[in-house]
DRENBATOR-130925 format. One line per 8 residues: number of its first residue (from 0); their letters; for each residue y, z, x of C-alpha. Coordinates in steps of 0.02 Angstrom, whole numbers, plus 32768, in hexadecimal, padded with zeros to 4 digits. Layout:
<tilos>
NUM) a) Y Z X  ...
</tilos>
This chain:
<tilos>
0) mkknlfai) 5CE4 56B0 E082  5D7B 565A E0CA  5DE1 56A2 E155  5E85 56DC E10B  5F0A 5699 E180  5F84 571D E147  5F12 57B3 E134  5F77 581C E1AE
8) laastmll) 5FFD 582E E129  5F87 5869 E0A0  5FBC 591F E0B4  6077 593F E0AD  6073 59F6 E0D9  602A 5A6F E156  5FEC 5B0B E101  5FCA 5BAD E15B
16) sscvqegi) 5F3A 5C14 E11B  5F61 5C9D E09D  5F17 5D49 E09A  5F03 5DD7 E020  5EFE 5E87 E064  5E47 5EAE E07C  5DFA 5F18 DFF4  5E8F 5F0A DF7D
24) aptigeea) 5E85 5E86 DEF5  5F2A 5E45 DEB0  5F55 5E7A DDFF  5F6E 5DE9 DD89  601E 5DEC DD3F  606B 5E53 DDCB  60E7 5E05 DE44  60B7 5DCD DEF2
32) dvlisltt) 6123 5DAF DF8A  6120 5CF7 DFBA  616C 5CBA E05E  6181 5BFF E072  61A9 5BBE E120  61F2 5B0F E128  61F9 5A97 E1BA  623F 59E8 E1D0
40) pqigtrdy) 61F7 5977 E259  625C 5956 E2F5  624A 58BD E363  62B7 58E1 E3F9  6368 58E0 E439  63D6 5845 E429  635E 57F7 E3AC  6389 57C8 E2FD
48) sdgttatn) 631D 5834 E28B  6327 58CE E2F9  631E 5935 E25A  63BC 5999 E27A  6437 594D E1FE  63DA 5985 E160  641E 5A36 E154  6442 5A42 E099
56) lqyavydv) 63A7 5A87 E042  6389 5A79 DF87  62EF 5ABC DF32  62A0 5AEE DE8E  6204 5B4A DE56  61A1 5B1C DDBA  611C 5B84 DD64  608F 5B07 DD47
64) tntdeial) 6009 5B82 DD13  6006 5B2F DC69  6019 5A76 DC8C  604E 5A59 DBD8  60E1 5ACF DBEC  612B 5AB7 DC99  61B8 5B34 DCB1  6249 5B24 DD2B
72) ldkytvtd) 6279 5BCE DD75  6335 5BD2 DD6E  6346 5C61 DDEA  62EB 5BFB DE6D  634C 5B5A DE51  63C1 5B4E DEE6  6430 5ABF DF21  6496 5B0D DFAD
80) atinttan) 6419 5B5A E026  6413 5B2F E0DF  638A 5AF1 E153  6399 5AD0 E20D  62F1 5A7A E229  62A2 5B1D E1ED  62C0 5B99 E160  6268 5C30 E114
88) ikfklvng) 627B 5C55 E05B  6237 5CEB DFFC  61FF 5CE9 DF47  61B7 5D68 DECF  6137 5D12 DE61  60B1 5D47 DDE7  5FFB 5D5B DE1A  5F86 5CEA DDBB
96) htyrfvfw) 6009 5C61 DDA6  6017 5BB8 DDFC  60C1 5B7D DE35  6106 5AD6 DE6E  6183 5ADD DEFD  61FA 5A4C DF17  626A 5A49 DFB1  62EA 59C3 DFDF
104) aqspetda) 6352 59C3 E080  63E2 594B E0A3  6484 5942 E103  6518 5996 E0AF  657F 5902 E0EB  6531 5885 E072  6540 5875 DFB6  64CC 57DF DFAB
112) ytvdfgae) 643C 584D DF6D  643A 58AD DECA  63AE 5929 DEA4  6387 595A DDF1  6318 59F1 DDD4  62F4 59D2 DD1D  6294 5A3E DCA4  61FB 59CD DCAC
120) gatmtvdy) 620A 5981 DD59  6272 595F DDF3  62BC 58BA DE2D  632B 5879 DEB7  639A 57E1 DE9D  63EC 5775 DF23  6499 572D DF05  6496 5693 DF73
128) tktvande) 6550 5678 DF5D  6561 570E DFD1  64E3 56DA E056  651E 569B E0FE  64BA 564C E18A  64A3 56AF E22B  64C8 5752 E1CF  645C 57E3 E20C
136) tldafyvc) 649E 5853 E180  642B 57F3 E10A  6392 5844 E158  633F 58BB E0DC  629B 5917 E0BD  6237 5961 E02E  6195 59B4 DFFD  6141 59E0 DF59
144) edlaingd) 60AF 5A5A DF59  604F 5ABF DED9  601C 5B70 DF06  5FAD 5BE9 DEA7  5FE7 5C9D DEBC  5F60 5D21 DED5  5FB9 5DA6 DF3B  603C 5DA8 DFC3
152) iqktfelr) 603A 5D04 E021  6092 5CA2 E0A9  608E 5BE3 E0B0  60DC 5B5F E11F  6112 5AB9 E0D5  6147 5A25 E140  61C8 59B6 E0EF  61B3 58FA E108
160) rpfaqinv) 6224 5865 E0F1  6216 5802 E04F  6268 5773 E0AD  6236 56E7 E11F  62AA 56DA E1B2  62D0 5624 E1DB  6308 560D E28E  634B 5568 E2D2
168) gtndyeea) 6356 555A E38F  6388 54D3 E40A  637E 54C0 E4C7  6405 543D E4E3  64AC 5493 E4CC  64E0 5460 E57C  64BA 53A9 E55C  651C 53AD E4B9
176) eavgyvpt) 65AF 5406 E508  65B0 5387 E596  65E0 5300 E519  6661 5370 E4C6  65FF 53AC E42E  65FB 546A E425  65B5 54AB E380  65F9 5555 E34F
184) ksyivitg) 65BE 556C E29C  6528 553C E232  64E0 554B E184  6434 5534 E133  63F6 54E8 E090  6343 550D E057  62EB 54C3 DFC1  6282 552A DF4A
192) apnqlnlf) 62BF 55D4 DF83  62B2 5661 DF02  633D 56DA DED6  62E0 576B DE85  625C 57E4 DEC3  61F1 5852 DE55  61EB 58F2 DEBB  6150 592D DE5D
200) tgevsttd) 60E4 5894 DE7D  6137 583C DF0F  6142 579C DEA9  61DA 572C DEB9  6226 56BA DE35  62B0 563F DE07  62A4 55C0 DE92  632D 5542 DEB6
208) ertyayge) 638C 54F2 DF45  63E8 557D DFA0  6479 556C E017  64AF 55E6 E09F  6566 55CC E0C5  65AB 55A5 E171  659B 5634 E1EB  65C7 5645 E2A2
216) iqkdekfp) 6539 5610 E314  64F1 56A3 E374  64B4 5648 E411  649F 56E9 E474  6421 5737 E3FC  6373 572C E448  6315 569B E3FB  625C 56BF E3DC
224) vdgyqyla) 6227 562D E44C  6258 5633 E503  62CD 55AB E53F  6327 5593 E499  63CA 55D4 E450  63F8 55F0 E39B  6445 5564 E336  642C 55B2 E28A
232) mayvlapq) 63D3 5643 E233  63B8 567E E180  6355 5700 E121  6305 56AC E08B  62AC 5708 DFFE  61F8 56CC E008  6152 56E2 DFAC  60C1 5746 DFEE
240) eanlhtva) 605A 56A7 DFF9  6089 5616 E06A  6100 5596 E020  614B 54F4 E05F  6202 54C2 E058  627A 543F E094  62FA 548F E107  639D 543C E137
248) fywapegg) 6410 5489 E1B9  64C1 5454 E1E3  652A 547B E27B  65DC 5451 E2AA  6660 5473 E32F  66FD 54CC E2FA  675C 5450 E28F  66E1 53C5 E2BA
256) tplnrqig) 6664 5357 E261  65C2 53AD E22B  6519 5367 E25D  6473 5393 E20C  63B6 5389 E213  6339 5398 E184  6286 53D1 E19C  6203 53C2 E113
264) svptrany) 616A 542F E0F0  61B1 54C7 E148  6142 555F E124  618B 5606 E0F0  6140 56AA E0BA  617E 575B E0A1  6189 57BE E143  616B 5722 E1AC
272) rtniygsi) 61E7 56C9 E219  61E9 560D E226  622D 55C8 E2CA  626D 5514 E2CC  629A 54DE E37A  62AE 544B E3EE  6335 53E2 E440  638B 53DA E397
280) ltneadvt) 643B 53AB E3CE  6406 5315 E436  6353 52E4 E40A  632E 52B6 E356  6270 52B1 E36D  6255 5354 E3CA  6236 53DF E34C  61B2 5467 E345
288) vviepayy) 6197 54E3 E2B9  613B 5586 E2D5  611B 560D E254  60F8 56BD E290  60A6 573F E21E  60F2 57EA E211  6164 57C1 E2A3  60D4 57DC E31B
296) epdynmge) 6060 5758 E366  606E 569E E339  5FF7 566F E2AF  5FFF 55B3 E29E  606C 552B E2E4  60C2 5497 E296  60F5 541D E31C  6138 536D E32C
304) fntavang) 6099 5320 E2E4  60A4 538E E247  615A 535F E234  612D 52A6 E23C  60AB 52C3 E1B4  612E 5316 E146  61A9 5287 E160  6128 51FE E13C
312) gnitlssd) 6124 514B E17F  60B6 5109 E20A  6064 518E E275  5FF7 5165 E30C  5F9B 51E7 E372  5FBF 51D7 E42B  5F4F 5268 E45C  5ED5 52E4 E412
320) qtvdqdlv) 5F2C 535A E398  5EFB 5408 E35D  5F58 5457 E2CB  5F48 5502 E27B  5FAE 54DD E1DF  5F8F 5466 E14E  5FCF 53B6 E171  6022 5391 E0CA
328) frkestln) 6048 52DB E0A3  60C7 52C6 E017  6102 5215 E03B  60B7 516A E05C  606A 516F E108  5FF1 5115 E17C  5F92 517F E1F8  5F43 5122 E28A
336) lngytltt) 5EC6 5193 E2E0  5ECC 511A E372  5E26 5157 E3B8  5E60 520C E3C9  5E26 52AC E373  5E8C 530D E2F6  5E43 53BD E2E5  5E7B 542A E254
344) nnstltla) 5E54 54E1 E272  5E4A 5541 E1CE  5EBC 54BD E185  5EAE 5414 E12F  5EF6 5366 E12C  5F40 536C E07D  5F8C 52ED E006  6005 5338 DF89
352) ssakvtin) 6075 52F6 DEFF  6073 5237 DEFE  6049 521D DFB6  5FF8 5178 DFE5  5F9E 518C E08B  5F35 510D E0EA  5ECB 5144 E17E  5E98 50C3 E200
360) gggtvakv) 5E53 50C5 E2AF  5DB3 50F9 E304  5DDD 51AF E323  5DA4 5250 E2D2  5DE5 52CC E252  5D85 536C E274  5D94 53FF E1FD  5D67 54A8 E247
368) gedyygst) 5D54 553E E1D2  5DAA 5554 E12B  5E61 5542 E0FF  5EC6 55CA E0A9  5E87 5593 DFFE  5DD0 5591 E031  5DBB 54D4 E042  5D49 5492 E0CB
376) aaayvnga) 5D7C 53DC E0B1  5DC1 5375 E141  5E2B 5315 E0C2  5E67 535E E01E  5EBD 52FE DF90  5F22 5364 DF15  5FA4 52FB DEBB  5F95 52A2 DE15
384) savlting) 5FDB 5203 DE62  5F9C 5222 DF12  5F31 519A DF61  5ECE 51AC E002  5E86 5110 E053  5E0E 5127 E0E5  5DE7 5087 E145  5D92 50D4 E1DA
392) gnftstgv) 5D79 516B E249  5D02 51FD E24F  5D21 5287 E1CF  5CC0 5325 E1F5  5CC0 53D6 E1B2  5C6F 5476 E1EA  5C63 54A1 E131  5C1D 5446 E099
400) eavyvqvg) 5C99 53B8 E079  5CE9 532B E0DA  5D59 52E9 E04E  5D89 5349 DFB1  5DF2 5309 DF1F  5E3C 538E DEAE  5EA5 530E DE51  5ED2 525E DE89
408) tayinggy) 5E6D 51D2 DED8  5E14 51B4 DF7E  5DDC 5107 DFB4  5D56 5109 E03B  5D4D 505E E08E  5CFF 5090 E132  5CDF 511B E1AD  5C5B 519D E1CE
416) faaandyn) 5C54 523C E165  5BF2 52DB E187  5BF2 538E E149  5B94 540D E1B2  5B52 5475 E121  5B02 545D E079  5B28 54C8 DFE0  5A8B 5508 DF89
424) gvyytlnc) 5A28 547D DFDB  5AA0 53F1 DFA9  5B21 5398 E014  5BCF 537B DFCB  5C16 530E E055  5C83 52B2 DFD7  5CB3 5324 DF49  5D28 5330 DEB2
432) adanfkng) 5D5D 53BF DE43  5CD8 53B9 DDBB  5D47 53BD DD21  5DC1 533F DD69  5D36 52C9 DD9E  5CF4 52CF DCEE  5D9C 52AB DC9C  5DC8 5224 DD1B
440) takiivtg) 5E5B 5277 DD73  5DF9 5290 DE16  5DA8 51F4 DE5E  5D4D 51BF DEFC  5D29 5105 DF0A  5CB9 50CF DF9B  5CAE 501D DFDF  5C78 5046 E090
448) gtfenfnp) 5C4E 50CC E10D  5BB6 512E E147  5B8B 51D9 E101  5B1C 5258 E157  5A9D 52AD E0E2  5AFF 526D E04D  5AE6 51DB DFD6  5B8B 51AE DF82
456) adteadkt) 5B2C 5148 DF00  5ACC 51DF DEC2  5B35 527D DED2  5B3A 5323 DE78  5BDC 52EE DE25  5BDE 5301 DD68  5B57 528A DD2B  5B8A 5285 DC75
464) dgkngnlv) 5BEC 51FC DC1C  5B8D 5176 DC7B  5BD6 51A2 DD24  5B2A 51C5 DD6E  5B78 5219 DE05  5B9B 516E DE54  5C36 5164 DEC1  5C0F 50B6 DF02
472) aegyksvk) 5C7E 502B DEBF  5C39 4F9B DE58  5BF9 4F0F DEC9  5BC4 4F88 DF51  5B26 4FEA DF76  5AEC 507F DFDA  5A60 5061 E057  59FA 50EA E0AB
480) vnldgktc) 59FA 50DC E169  59C1 5144 E1FC  5A44 5164 E281  5A13 51C7 E31B  598C 521F E2B6  5A03 524B E228  59EF 5214 E175  5A8A 51B5 E143
488) ytvvpewv) 5AC6 513D E0BD  5B34 50A7 E0E1  5B98 5050 E059  5BA1 4F92 E064  5BBE 4EFE DFEF  5B29 4ED8 DF80  5B0F 4E2F DFD5  5AE5 4E81 E07C
496) nnedvagy) 5A29 4E87 E09C  59EA 4F38 E0B1  5997 4F0D E158  5A3F 4ED1 E199  5AA0 4F6D E16B  5A98 4FBE E217  5AF1 4F2A E263  5B67 4F06 E1D4
504) vae) 5C20 4F02 E200  5CA0 4EEA E176  5D1E 4E5F E18D
</tilos>
């Protein structure tokens, strides 16, 4: 099973154990005393997200004993309660019934959020015309939990943010001020941000480009990374699974000309904070992106190299690189490994959309573990018009695949490919999604390269319709060779004599 990168968020509440008075069984149909204790997380003083602004508490209770007839309890539908990081609320509910509790806490100073406790469900909607950058009053929390009542009970629920907090920090205010440019306000634009949250399921919907209006820069708030000061901040409604966005942020001095930066493939997720930081005011190339789960320890980093991947163009490794987040190519790019090693820990070099990516150089792409979606491939193609061309390098995986094509095309012209493990006795070093290989939307075309324990001319790919599991291009052949005691297959032009394969070098 794959390691779930985000498993620490799988439970959204902390429940204390319940007890029934020993020797006395609850009577079905009679009322029980239910005490719900609520808490909101706190980070610390002088931090954004200290959890203290969300003091307006709204909640509702639904009887979900009969899932076909969910009933909203009007007497326990409240929109004007108070919470100051903690609250205790008492209910009288019926033994033998199951109830759904929905709690939402926000600042009374914002009207950007509207909660609707409907007869069949609960939703929260964001009005982005009322959102402002750098506004701590947009912090908010919620929890939804089902509870079966079988006697008097006390439970504790911890409310969590349905937002990603995007933080932009810079370390060069002094340099900017020295040349007379003193930014005082900023705003943020994020693509693909949703505006509605289903409070029952946690699902978000209706994505679009969202703009947070100019707000005063809060330089003195404590930035999550030492040595940096805030340039911009926004709370953005986010899904429970990781998602990627393009984020643009603008800053300007009072009455002056605004400047801006745009960062692609920025990850967000509910109850995470994404920190974008660098010498933003004076150095265009220096940007790092870090996403932290549950506002606790850093989970994976997106640095300058990842940003270059997102922006496309010519990319040359100048040192060994280790990444813990998918490298997502969406544009035409050339990656020169330049003799160095790119290690992807529980992540993958991925082609999306219509990306055209060529990989050159004598370095290594080493996949370690499985990515969030369970893939063990060092390179993964997933775009109908995406094209991956590998001209050289070593592609290794600790799993069962070196290259995988979900949809799109991979051209293998050279390199060395190895997967550490077989699957049911068969190696799938080069692999396609079965159905897509059969219908022609996933292709691997091999004209060169060496493959450990794998013959690209006779694979387990769908062997119907005359395909015969052969990934080798017409005019080429696969020759069995022994390299350092390992059984390998090398693909060469048909005119090359088999006995000369070991010394063959393509022009």
